TORKOL-4160 file (C-alpha; in steps of 0.2 Angstrom, whole numbers, padded with zeros to 4 digits, m for minus):
298
<pt num="1" X="0041" Y="0328" Z="m0207"/>
<pt num="2" X="0026" Y="0337" Z="m0202"/>
<pt num="3" X="0013" Y="0328" Z="m0188"/>
<pt num="4" X="m0001" Y="0317" Z="m0199"/>
<pt num="5" X="m0019" Y="0321" Z="m0197"/>
<pt num="6" X="m0028" Y="0307" Z="m0188"/>
<pt num="7" X="m0048" Y="0301" Z="m0193"/>
<pt num="8" X="m0057" Y="0309" Z="m0181"/>
<pt num="9" X="m0078" Y="0299" Z="m0183"/>
<pt num="10" X="m0092" Y="0300" Z="m0176"/>
<pt num="11" X="m0097" Y="0292" Z="m0160"/>
<pt num="12" X="m0109" Y="0283" Z="m0170"/>
<pt num="13" X="m0097" Y="0278" Z="m0182"/>
<pt num="14" X="m0084" Y="0271" Z="m0168"/>
<pt num="15" X="m0094" Y="0262" Z="m0161"/>
<pt num="16" X="m0098" Y="0252" Z="m0175"/>
<pt num="17" X="m0078" Y="0253" Z="m0181"/>
<pt num="18" X="m0074" Y="0249" Z="m0164"/>
<pt num="19" X="m0087" Y="0232" Z="m0162"/>
<pt num="20" X="m0084" Y="0227" Z="m0178"/>
<pt num="21" X="m0066" Y="0227" Z="m0174"/>
<pt num="22" X="m0069" Y="0221" Z="m0156"/>
<pt num="23" X="m0078" Y="0206" Z="m0165"/>
<pt num="24" X="m0065" Y="0203" Z="m0178"/>
<pt num="25" X="m0052" Y="0200" Z="m0165"/>
<pt num="26" X="m0061" Y="0188" Z="m0157"/>
<pt num="27" X="m0066" Y="0176" Z="m0175"/>
<pt num="28" X="m0043" Y="0177" Z="m0175"/>
<pt num="29" X="m0040" Y="0175" Z="m0157"/>
<pt num="30" X="m0055" Y="0164" Z="m0149"/>
<pt num="31" X="m0041" Y="0161" Z="m0129"/>
<pt num="32" X="m0040" Y="0180" Z="m0132"/>
<pt num="33" X="m0059" Y="0180" Z="m0129"/>
<pt num="34" X="m0060" Y="0185" Z="m0109"/>
<pt num="35" X="m0048" Y="0198" Z="m0111"/>
<pt num="36" X="m0054" Y="0205" Z="m0126"/>
<pt num="37" X="m0072" Y="0205" Z="m0117"/>
<pt num="38" X="m0061" Y="0216" Z="m0104"/>
<pt num="39" X="m0052" Y="0227" Z="m0115"/>
<pt num="40" X="m0071" Y="0233" Z="m0127"/>
<pt num="41" X="m0076" Y="0237" Z="m0107"/>
<pt num="42" X="m0065" Y="0247" Z="m0102"/>
<pt num="43" X="m0062" Y="0259" Z="m0120"/>
<pt num="44" X="m0079" Y="0261" Z="m0118"/>
<pt num="45" X="m0076" Y="0269" Z="m0102"/>
<pt num="46" X="m0061" Y="0280" Z="m0111"/>
<pt num="47" X="m0072" Y="0282" Z="m0125"/>
<pt num="48" X="m0087" Y="0290" Z="m0116"/>
<pt num="49" X="m0076" Y="0299" Z="m0104"/>
<pt num="50" X="m0067" Y="0307" Z="m0123"/>
<pt num="51" X="m0087" Y="0310" Z="m0130"/>
<pt num="52" X="m0087" Y="0320" Z="m0112"/>
<pt num="53" X="m0073" Y="0331" Z="m0112"/>
<pt num="54" X="m0075" Y="0334" Z="m0132"/>
<pt num="55" X="m0078" Y="0354" Z="m0134"/>
<pt num="56" X="m0074" Y="0358" Z="m0115"/>
<pt num="57" X="m0056" Y="0359" Z="m0116"/>
<pt num="58" X="m0049" Y="0374" Z="m0104"/>
<pt num="59" X="m0044" Y="0389" Z="m0108"/>
<pt num="60" X="m0025" Y="0388" Z="m0112"/>
<pt num="61" X="m0010" Y="0403" Z="m0115"/>
<pt num="62" X="m0001" Y="0391" Z="m0126"/>
<pt num="63" X="m0002" Y="0402" Z="m0144"/>
<pt num="64" X="0003" Y="0392" Z="m0159"/>
<pt num="65" X="0020" Y="0402" Z="m0164"/>
<pt num="66" X="0026" Y="0397" Z="m0144"/>
<pt num="67" X="0022" Y="0380" Z="m0148"/>
<pt num="68" X="0032" Y="0377" Z="m0166"/>
<pt num="69" X="0043" Y="0383" Z="m0156"/>
<pt num="70" X="0045" Y="0375" Z="m0143"/>
<pt num="71" X="0043" Y="0357" Z="m0157"/>
<pt num="72" X="0058" Y="0363" Z="m0167"/>
<pt num="73" X="0069" Y="0364" Z="m0149"/>
<pt num="74" X="0061" Y="0343" Z="m0147"/>
<pt num="75" X="0053" Y="0345" Z="m0135"/>
<pt num="76" X="0034" Y="0339" Z="m0131"/>
<pt num="77" X="0022" Y="0353" Z="m0129"/>
<pt num="78" X="0013" Y="0343" Z="m0111"/>
<pt num="79" X="0031" Y="0348" Z="m0104"/>
<pt num="80" X="0032" Y="0360" Z="m0092"/>
<pt num="81" X="0014" Y="0366" Z="m0095"/>
<pt num="82" X="0002" Y="0369" Z="m0080"/>
<pt num="83" X="m0014" Y="0360" Z="m0087"/>
<pt num="84" X="m0028" Y="0362" Z="m0076"/>
<pt num="85" X="m0037" Y="0345" Z="m0079"/>
<pt num="86" X="m0057" Y="0341" Z="m0080"/>
<pt num="87" X="m0054" Y="0333" Z="m0063"/>
<pt num="88" X="m0074" Y="0327" Z="m0061"/>
<pt num="89" X="m0075" Y="0317" Z="m0075"/>
<pt num="90" X="m0057" Y="0309" Z="m0074"/>
<pt num="91" X="m0059" Y="0304" Z="m0056"/>
<pt num="92" X="m0078" Y="0296" Z="m0060"/>
<pt num="93" X="m0070" Y="0288" Z="m0076"/>
<pt num="94" X="m0055" Y="0283" Z="m0065"/>
<pt num="95" X="m0065" Y="0273" Z="m0052"/>
<pt num="96" X="m0075" Y="0266" Z="m0066"/>
<pt num="97" X="m0062" Y="0257" Z="m0074"/>
<pt num="98" X="m0056" Y="0252" Z="m0055"/>
<pt num="99" X="m0071" Y="0244" Z="m0053"/>
<pt num="100" X="m0071" Y="0235" Z="m0072"/>
<pt num="101" X="m0053" Y="0233" Z="m0069"/>
<pt num="102" X="m0057" Y="0222" Z="m0051"/>
<pt num="103" X="m0073" Y="0212" Z="m0060"/>
<pt num="104" X="m0061" Y="0206" Z="m0075"/>
<pt num="105" X="m0049" Y="0199" Z="m0060"/>
<pt num="106" X="m0036" Y="0211" Z="m0052"/>
<pt num="107" X="m0050" Y="0209" Z="m0039"/>
<pt num="108" X="m0042" Y="0214" Z="m0022"/>
<pt num="109" X="m0027" Y="0225" Z="m0029"/>
<pt num="110" X="m0039" Y="0236" Z="m0043"/>
<pt num="111" X="m0051" Y="0237" Z="m0025"/>
<pt num="112" X="m0038" Y="0244" Z="m0015"/>
<pt num="113" X="m0034" Y="0257" Z="m0029"/>
<pt num="114" X="m0052" Y="0264" Z="m0029"/>
<pt num="115" X="m0055" Y="0265" Z="m0010"/>
<pt num="116" X="m0037" Y="0273" Z="m0008"/>
<pt num="117" X="m0042" Y="0288" Z="m0022"/>
<pt num="118" X="m0062" Y="0288" Z="m0018"/>
<pt num="119" X="m0059" Y="0291" Z="0001"/>
<pt num="120" X="m0044" Y="0303" Z="m0002"/>
<pt num="121" X="m0029" Y="0292" Z="0005"/>
<pt num="122" X="m0021" Y="0295" Z="m0015"/>
<pt num="123" X="m0027" Y="0310" Z="m0020"/>
<pt num="124" X="m0035" Y="0308" Z="m0039"/>
<pt num="125" X="m0028" Y="0326" Z="m0042"/>
<pt num="126" X="m0009" Y="0325" Z="m0041"/>
<pt num="127" X="m0011" Y="0307" Z="m0047"/>
<pt num="128" X="m0021" Y="0312" Z="m0064"/>
<pt num="129" X="m0011" Y="0325" Z="m0067"/>
<pt num="130" X="0007" Y="0315" Z="m0062"/>
<pt num="131" X="m0002" Y="0304" Z="m0079"/>
<pt num="132" X="m0004" Y="0319" Z="m0088"/>
<pt num="133" X="0013" Y="0325" Z="m0086"/>
<pt num="134" X="0020" Y="0305" Z="m0089"/>
<pt num="135" X="0028" Y="0307" Z="m0071"/>
<pt num="136" X="0030" Y="0285" Z="m0069"/>
<pt num="137" X="0042" Y="0289" Z="m0056"/>
<pt num="138" X="0031" Y="0301" Z="m0044"/>
<pt num="139" X="0017" Y="0288" Z="m0046"/>
<pt num="140" X="0026" Y="0274" Z="m0043"/>
<pt num="141" X="0033" Y="0278" Z="m0026"/>
<pt num="142" X="0014" Y="0285" Z="m0023"/>
<pt num="143" X="0011" Y="0267" Z="m0024"/>
<pt num="144" X="0023" Y="0260" Z="m0015"/>
<pt num="145" X="0020" Y="0269" Z="m0002"/>
<pt num="146" X="0001" Y="0267" Z="0002"/>
<pt num="147" X="0005" Y="0249" Z="0000"/>
<pt num="148" X="m0003" Y="0249" Z="m0020"/>
<pt num="149" X="0001" Y="0238" Z="m0035"/>
<pt num="150" X="0012" Y="0253" Z="m0046"/>
<pt num="151" X="0013" Y="0246" Z="m0063"/>
<pt num="152" X="m0008" Y="0243" Z="m0061"/>
<pt num="153" X="m0010" Y="0265" Z="m0053"/>
<pt num="154" X="0000" Y="0268" Z="m0067"/>
<pt num="155" X="m0010" Y="0260" Z="m0080"/>
<pt num="156" X="m0028" Y="0265" Z="m0073"/>
<pt num="157" X="m0022" Y="0283" Z="m0071"/>
<pt num="158" X="m0015" Y="0282" Z="m0091"/>
<pt num="159" X="m0032" Y="0275" Z="m0097"/>
<pt num="160" X="m0042" Y="0287" Z="m0085"/>
<pt num="161" X="m0033" Y="0303" Z="m0093"/>
<pt num="162" X="m0028" Y="0298" Z="m0110"/>
<pt num="163" X="m0046" Y="0305" Z="m0117"/>
<pt num="164" X="m0039" Y="0322" Z="m0110"/>
<pt num="165" X="m0023" Y="0319" Z="m0118"/>
<pt num="166" X="m0031" Y="0315" Z="m0134"/>
<pt num="167" X="m0042" Y="0331" Z="m0132"/>
<pt num="168" X="m0028" Y="0341" Z="m0130"/>
<pt num="169" X="m0017" Y="0333" Z="m0145"/>
<pt num="170" X="m0030" Y="0337" Z="m0156"/>
<pt num="171" X="m0031" Y="0355" Z="m0153"/>
<pt num="172" X="m0015" Y="0359" Z="m0150"/>
<pt num="173" X="m0004" Y="0349" Z="m0163"/>
<pt num="174" X="m0007" Y="0355" Z="m0180"/>
<pt num="175" X="m0002" Y="0343" Z="m0198"/>
<pt num="176" X="0007" Y="0356" Z="m0202"/>
<pt num="177" X="0021" Y="0357" Z="m0188"/>
<pt num="178" X="0036" Y="0348" Z="m0191"/>
<pt num="179" X="0043" Y="0334" Z="m0179"/>
<pt num="180" X="0057" Y="0324" Z="m0184"/>
<pt num="181" X="0059" Y="0311" Z="m0165"/>
<pt num="182" X="0053" Y="0294" Z="m0163"/>
<pt num="183" X="0046" Y="0300" Z="m0144"/>
<pt num="184" X="0027" Y="0309" Z="m0145"/>
<pt num="185" X="0027" Y="0325" Z="m0148"/>
<pt num="186" X="0015" Y="0332" Z="m0138"/>
<pt num="187" X="0017" Y="0319" Z="m0124"/>
<pt num="188" X="0035" Y="0312" Z="m0126"/>
<pt num="189" X="0028" Y="0294" Z="m0125"/>
<pt num="190" X="0036" Y="0281" Z="m0134"/>
<pt num="191" X="0026" Y="0277" Z="m0150"/>
<pt num="192" X="0014" Y="0258" Z="m0147"/>
<pt num="193" X="0017" Y="0256" Z="m0164"/>
<pt num="194" X="0018" Y="0261" Z="m0183"/>
<pt num="195" X="0005" Y="0258" Z="m0194"/>
<pt num="196" X="0006" Y="0258" Z="m0213"/>
<pt num="197" X="m0004" Y="0268" Z="m0224"/>
<pt num="198" X="0000" Y="0267" Z="m0243"/>
<pt num="199" X="0018" Y="0264" Z="m0239"/>
<pt num="200" X="0019" Y="0277" Z="m0227"/>
<pt num="201" X="0028" Y="0272" Z="m0211"/>
<pt num="202" X="0015" Y="0284" Z="m0197"/>
<pt num="203" X="0022" Y="0283" Z="m0178"/>
<pt num="204" X="0005" Y="0282" Z="m0164"/>
<pt num="205" X="0009" Y="0288" Z="m0147"/>
<pt num="206" X="0003" Y="0274" Z="m0136"/>
<pt num="207" X="m0006" Y="0287" Z="m0124"/>
<pt num="208" X="m0013" Y="0300" Z="m0132"/>
<pt num="209" X="m0013" Y="0294" Z="m0152"/>
<pt num="210" X="m0003" Y="0307" Z="m0160"/>
<pt num="211" X="0001" Y="0302" Z="m0176"/>
<pt num="212" X="0019" Y="0307" Z="m0184"/>
<pt num="213" X="0032" Y="0301" Z="m0195"/>
<pt num="214" X="0052" Y="0305" Z="m0197"/>
<pt num="215" X="0060" Y="0310" Z="m0209"/>
<pt num="216" X="0073" Y="0296" Z="m0211"/>
<pt num="217" X="0066" Y="0276" Z="m0208"/>
<pt num="218" X="0077" Y="0272" Z="m0193"/>
<pt num="219" X="0074" Y="0266" Z="m0176"/>
<pt num="220" X="0063" Y="0275" Z="m0164"/>
<pt num="221" X="0070" Y="0275" Z="m0150"/>
<pt num="222" X="0090" Y="0276" Z="m0154"/>
<pt num="223" X="0089" Y="0285" Z="m0174"/>
<pt num="224" X="0100" Y="0270" Z="m0179"/>
<pt num="225" X="0098" Y="0268" Z="m0199"/>
<pt num="226" X="0113" Y="0256" Z="m0202"/>
<pt num="227" X="0111" Y="0239" Z="m0202"/>
<pt num="228" X="0109" Y="0237" Z="m0185"/>
<pt num="229" X="0092" Y="0240" Z="m0190"/>
<pt num="230" X="0080" Y="0227" Z="m0196"/>
<pt num="231" X="0063" Y="0221" Z="m0201"/>
<pt num="232" X="0056" Y="0205" Z="m0197"/>
<pt num="233" X="0042" Y="0196" Z="m0200"/>
<pt num="234" X="0041" Y="0182" Z="m0187"/>
<pt num="235" X="0026" Y="0175" Z="m0196"/>
<pt num="236" X="0026" Y="0174" Z="m0215"/>
<pt num="237" X="0006" Y="0168" Z="m0218"/>
<pt num="238" X="0009" Y="0188" Z="m0208"/>
<pt num="239" X="0019" Y="0197" Z="m0218"/>
<pt num="240" X="0009" Y="0211" Z="m0216"/>
<pt num="241" X="0011" Y="0212" Z="m0196"/>
<pt num="242" X="0031" Y="0217" Z="m0194"/>
<pt num="243" X="0044" Y="0221" Z="m0181"/>
<pt num="244" X="0055" Y="0233" Z="m0181"/>
<pt num="245" X="0071" Y="0228" Z="m0173"/>
<pt num="246" X="0089" Y="0239" Z="m0164"/>
<pt num="247" X="0103" Y="0226" Z="m0161"/>
<pt num="248" X="0113" Y="0246" Z="m0155"/>
<pt num="249" X="0098" Y="0250" Z="m0141"/>
<pt num="250" X="0090" Y="0230" Z="m0141"/>
<pt num="251" X="0074" Y="0239" Z="m0144"/>
<pt num="252" X="0058" Y="0235" Z="m0153"/>
<pt num="253" X="0043" Y="0242" Z="m0162"/>
<pt num="254" X="0029" Y="0234" Z="m0169"/>
<pt num="255" X="0021" Y="0239" Z="m0187"/>
<pt num="256" X="0004" Y="0231" Z="m0195"/>
<pt num="257" X="m0004" Y="0238" Z="m0213"/>
<pt num="258" X="m0017" Y="0247" Z="m0209"/>
<pt num="259" X="m0029" Y="0255" Z="m0224"/>
<pt num="260" X="m0032" Y="0270" Z="m0213"/>
<pt num="261" X="m0022" Y="0277" Z="m0196"/>
<pt num="262" X="m0036" Y="0270" Z="m0182"/>
<pt num="263" X="m0044" Y="0283" Z="m0171"/>
<pt num="264" X="m0042" Y="0286" Z="m0156"/>
<pt num="265" X="m0042" Y="0274" Z="m0143"/>
<pt num="266" X="m0043" Y="0259" Z="m0155"/>
<pt num="267" X="m0026" Y="0259" Z="m0155"/>
<pt num="268" X="m0025" Y="0248" Z="m0142"/>
<pt num="269" X="m0036" Y="0235" Z="m0153"/>
<pt num="270" X="m0019" Y="0231" Z="m0165"/>
<pt num="271" X="m0008" Y="0232" Z="m0152"/>
<pt num="272" X="m0018" Y="0216" Z="m0143"/>
<pt num="273" X="m0021" Y="0207" Z="m0157"/>
<pt num="274" X="m0002" Y="0211" Z="m0159"/>
<pt num="275" X="0001" Y="0203" Z="m0144"/>
<pt num="276" X="0011" Y="0189" Z="m0154"/>
<pt num="277" X="0025" Y="0200" Z="m0158"/>
<pt num="278" X="0027" Y="0207" Z="m0144"/>
<pt num="279" X="0032" Y="0189" Z="m0134"/>
<pt num="280" X="0041" Y="0186" Z="m0152"/>
<pt num="281" X="0054" Y="0202" Z="m0149"/>
<pt num="282" X="0056" Y="0197" Z="m0132"/>
<pt num="283" X="0061" Y="0180" Z="m0131"/>
<pt num="284" X="0078" Y="0186" Z="m0143"/>
<pt num="285" X="0082" Y="0197" Z="m0131"/>
<pt num="286" X="0073" Y="0213" Z="m0136"/>
<pt num="287" X="0062" Y="0226" Z="m0125"/>
<pt num="288" X="0052" Y="0242" Z="m0125"/>
<pt num="289" X="0062" Y="0256" Z="m0117"/>
<pt num="290" X="0056" Y="0268" Z="m0102"/>
<pt num="291" X="0049" Y="0284" Z="m0103"/>
<pt num="292" X="0060" Y="0299" Z="m0111"/>
<pt num="293" X="0063" Y="0312" Z="m0096"/>
<pt num="294" X="0062" Y="0329" Z="m0100"/>
<pt num="295" X="0064" Y="0346" Z="m0092"/>
<pt num="296" X="0053" Y="0351" Z="m0085"/>
<pt num="297" X="0057" Y="0370" Z="m0087"/>
<pt num="298" X="0043" Y="0377" Z="m0097"/>
C-alpha cells in the first residue's frame, strides 16, 4: 500500500489544535491533570524545536530512486544512513526536556542526566545519533555505565530527536512510495497506534509520526491475519477506541476512530488518552514487542 500524507498545519493552527485537545483530555480525564500538564510542557519544547529545524535540513545524498529501492527491500529509510544532526538545537531541547521532567516529578534522575550531558560525561552527539538510529541497546548500556536511569535517558533522547526525525520523514517519504510492513518505513519503530479515518486503518509511527497502511488487515507485528488476530472494545460505551490483539505473538495495538490524521507531535495526546487500553491489554498478558533490529550496512 502507498504511504499516507499527513496534514501539516501552520504553527498557529497547531497551537490551536493542541490547546483544544489538551483541554478536552483534561475534561475527560481530570485524574490525569498533572500528567497532562507535564506532557503538554514537554511537547511544547518538541514543537518549538521542530519549528526551528523546519526547512533547515542538511543536504543529503539520498535520491528518490535509491529510497524507493530500499523501501521495496523492506528496509526503513534511516537504517545505515550517516545523517548529520542539527546538534545545537537538539542538545538545547534535550537539556530543556531534562529540566521540565525534573520539575514534573522525575527529580534527581532527570537532573543527573542533564548534568551528565551538559558536562560532557555523556556525549550529546553520540546519544542523539543513537536515538535517531533507534539503537536502544547502545543508549541503555551507556546510561547504565554512567549510573543513569536507562529508560529515562531513552525517553529524553527520543523526545529531543523526534522533531528532526519527523522533518526527515516529511522530506524523504513520498505518499506514492510502497510499503507493506507493520514497522515504520522511515525509522523502523513500531506504531504507537492506528488511526481510522473513513474506514481506513492508518498505522502511525511512535517516533517520527509517519503514516502508512498495510495491504491486509493483520497483526502489525507478525502479520497474523487468521483467527488468533482479533479486535476487542474493552469499553462498550466507547466502540471508537479498540484493541487489536494477537494470540500468535501476544502483541497488541490500540486503534481509534478520528476525523483526520493527527499532525506531529499530537499523536501523543491520543496515546495518553487511551492509556486505559494499554492497561487492559497488559492485564490479559499482551505487550508491545521490542524494537526490530536491522543490518546497519548501506
